[in-house]
C-alpha positions in Angstrom: -29.5 -0.3 -5.2 -31.6 0.8 -2.4 -30.3 3.9 -0.5 -30.2 1.8 2.8 -27.8 -0.6 1.2 -25.5 2.2 0.2 -25.7 3.9 3.6 -24.8 0.5 5.3 -21.7 0.1 3.1 -20.6 3.7 3.7 -21.1 3.3 7.5 -19.4 -0.1 7.5 -16.4 1.0 5.5 -16.2 4.7 6.5 -14.3 4.5 9.7 -12.2 1.5 8.6 -11.3 3.2 5.3 -10.4 6.4 7.2 -8.0 4.5 9.4 -6.7 2.6 6.4 -6.1 6.0 4.7 -4.2 7.4 7.7 -2.0 4.3 7.8 -1.7 4.5 4.0 -0.6 8.2 4.1 2.1 7.3 6.7 3.2 4.3 4.6 3.2 6.4 1.4 5.1 9.3 3.0 7.7 6.9 4.4 8.0 5.1 1.1 8.4 8.3 -0.9 11.1 9.4 1.6 12.9 6.1 1.4 12.7 6.2 -2.4 14.2 9.6 -2.5 16.9 8.6 0.0 17.9 5.4 -1.7 17.3 6.1 -5.4 17.8 9.9 -5.8 20.3 10.6 -3.0 22.3 7.4 -2.4 22.0 6.4 -6.1 21.2 2.8 -5.4 19.8 0.8 -8.4 16.1 1.4 -8.7 15.2 -2.3 -8.6 17.3 -3.1 -5.6 16.1 0.0 -3.6 12.5 -0.8 -4.5 12.8 -4.4 -3.2 14.3 -3.2 0.1 11.7 -0.5 0.5 8.7 -2.7 -0.4 9.9 -5.5 1.9 10.4 -3.1 4.8 7.0 -1.5 4.3 5.4 -4.9 4.0 6.2 -5.9 7.6 5.6 -2.4 9.0 2.2 -2.3 7.4 1.2 -5.7 8.6 1.9 -5.0 12.2 0.2 -1.6 12.1 -2.9 -3.0 10.4 -3.1 -5.8 13.0 -2.5 -3.5 16.0 -5.1 -1.0 14.8 -7.6 -3.8 14.1 -7.9 -3.0 10.3 -7.1 -6.6 9.2 -7.4 -10.0 10.8 -4.2 -11.6 12.1 -3.8 -13.9 9.2 -0.3 -13.5 8.0 -0.5 -16.0 5.1 -3.6 -14.4 3.7 -2.0 -10.9 4.0 1.2 -12.2 2.4 -0.8 -13.7 -0.5 -2.9 -10.6 -1.0 0.0 -8.2 -0.7 2.6 -10.0 -2.9 0.9 -9.0 -6.1 0.6 -5.4 -5.1 4.2 -5.3 -3.9 5.5 -6.8 -7.2 3.4 -4.2 -9.1 4.9 -1.4 -6.9 8.5 -2.6 -7.6 8.0 -2.9 -11.4 5.9 0.3 -11.5 8.6 2.3 -9.9 11.3 0.7 -12.0 9.2 1.5 -15.2 8.7 5.2 -14.2 12.3 5.8 -13.0 14.5 3.8 -15.4 12.3 3.9 -18.5 10.3 7.1 -18.3 13.0 9.0 -16.2 10.7 10.2 -13.4 12.4 10.8 -10.0 12.2 8.0 -7.4 10.0 10.1 -5.1 7.5 11.0 -7.8 7.4 7.5 -9.2 6.7 5.9 -5.8 3.9 8.5 -5.1 2.2 7.8 -8.4 2.4 4.0 -8.1 1.4 3.8 -4.5 -1.4 6.4 -4.9 -2.9 4.5 -7.8 -2.9 1.1 -5.9 -4.2 2.5 -2.6 -8.0 2.1 -3.1 -7.5 -1.1 -5.2 -5.7 -2.7 -2.3 -8.4 -1.8 0.2 -11.1 -3.2 -2.0 -9.1 -6.3 -2.6 -8.6 -6.8 1.1 -12.3 -6.5 1.6 -13.1 -8.9 -1.2 -10.9 -11.7 0.2 -12.2 -11.2 3.8 -9.0 -9.9 5.2 -10.6 -6.7 6.6 -11.7 -7.0 10.2 -15.2 -5.8 11.0 -16.6 -6.1 14.5 
């Protein structure tokens, strides 16, 4: 690959990815907190708590991404792109908490952290990221 091509990609994605990362950090911190609250503190079933948390974060993230201009305002495309990731998050947290006996907070941090970059790349691949 020519160096100009790589520079162009870094420039094109650098600012967008930085904003995506800040939003992701906020989402991640809120998800970890809610996981701790619902699973570890309130003792809700992992599967039930994970579904509630993921559904809540789904809508919060969509509106933040649209307001900040990270993604196009295409709810159906966002829904389609996100549903696989959200199902993976629910089952990943369930696996780590109920099978491997990790805490809710640690489990959500591991799963969400792992899927963060993959989600950004996937959004780009399907044309959901908004570039000026």
